C-alpha positions as CSV (number, residue, x, y, z in Angstrom):
1,M,114.0,-26.9,59.7
2,F,111.7,-24.6,58.0
3,E,114.4,-23.5,55.6
4,K,115.1,-27.1,54.5
5,Q,111.4,-27.6,53.7
6,M,111.3,-24.4,51.7
7,K,114.3,-25.4,49.6
8,R,112.6,-28.7,48.7
9,M,109.6,-26.9,47.2
10,K,109.4,-26.7,43.5
11,M,107.8,-23.9,41.4
12,S,104.6,-25.9,41.0
13,D,104.4,-26.2,44.8
14,W,104.6,-22.5,45.2
15,A,102.0,-22.0,42.4
16,L,99.6,-24.4,44.1
17,A,100.1,-22.7,47.5
18,K,99.3,-19.3,46.0
19,L,96.3,-20.7,44.2
20,G,95.1,-22.2,47.4
21,I,95.4,-18.9,49.2
22,V,93.5,-17.0,46.4
23,T,90.7,-19.5,46.3
24,F,90.4,-19.4,50.1
25,V,90.1,-15.7,50.1
26,L,87.5,-15.9,47.3
27,F,85.6,-18.4,49.5
28,L,85.7,-16.0,52.5
29,V,84.4,-13.2,50.3
30,A,81.6,-15.4,49.0
31,I,80.3,-16.5,52.4
32,W,81.0,-13.5,54.6
33,P,78.6,-10.6,53.7
34,G,80.6,-8.0,55.7
35,L,83.9,-8.9,53.9
36,R,82.1,-8.9,50.6
37,N,80.7,-5.4,51.2
38,W,84.1,-4.1,52.3
39,V,85.8,-5.6,49.2
40,L,83.2,-4.1,46.9
41,N,83.3,-0.7,48.6
42,V,87.1,-0.3,48.5
43,N,88.6,1.4,45.5
44,P,90.0,-1.3,43.2
45,W,93.1,0.7,42.6
46,F,94.0,0.1,46.3
47,F,94.2,-3.6,45.7
48,F,96.2,-3.1,42.5
49,V,98.7,-0.8,44.3
50,V,99.2,-3.3,47.1
51,S,99.8,-6.1,44.7
52,V,102.3,-4.2,42.6
53,V,104.2,-3.1,45.7
54,S,104.2,-6.6,47.1
55,I,105.5,-8.0,43.8
56,A,108.1,-5.3,43.6
57,I,109.5,-6.1,47.1
58,V,109.8,-9.8,46.3
59,Q,111.5,-9.0,43.0
60,I,114.0,-6.6,44.5
61,R,114.9,-9.2,47.2
62,I,115.3,-11.9,44.5
63,W,117.5,-9.8,42.3
64,K,119.7,-8.4,45.1
65,K,120.8,-11.9,46.1
66,K,122.5,-12.5,42.7
């Protein structure tokens, strides 16, 4: 059932879902002082590395299927 719903999603739906996740995380950072302090104290390169690795994993999976 979940796979059928995923197949019906368009690229704009994925973009809106990602935008919703990003804005919700920004909301949490804005209202939760403990989370805000943690985000500001962590080295920014950590977030960059995590994002690049995550993107690379998805791209590898996409290109392997073809």
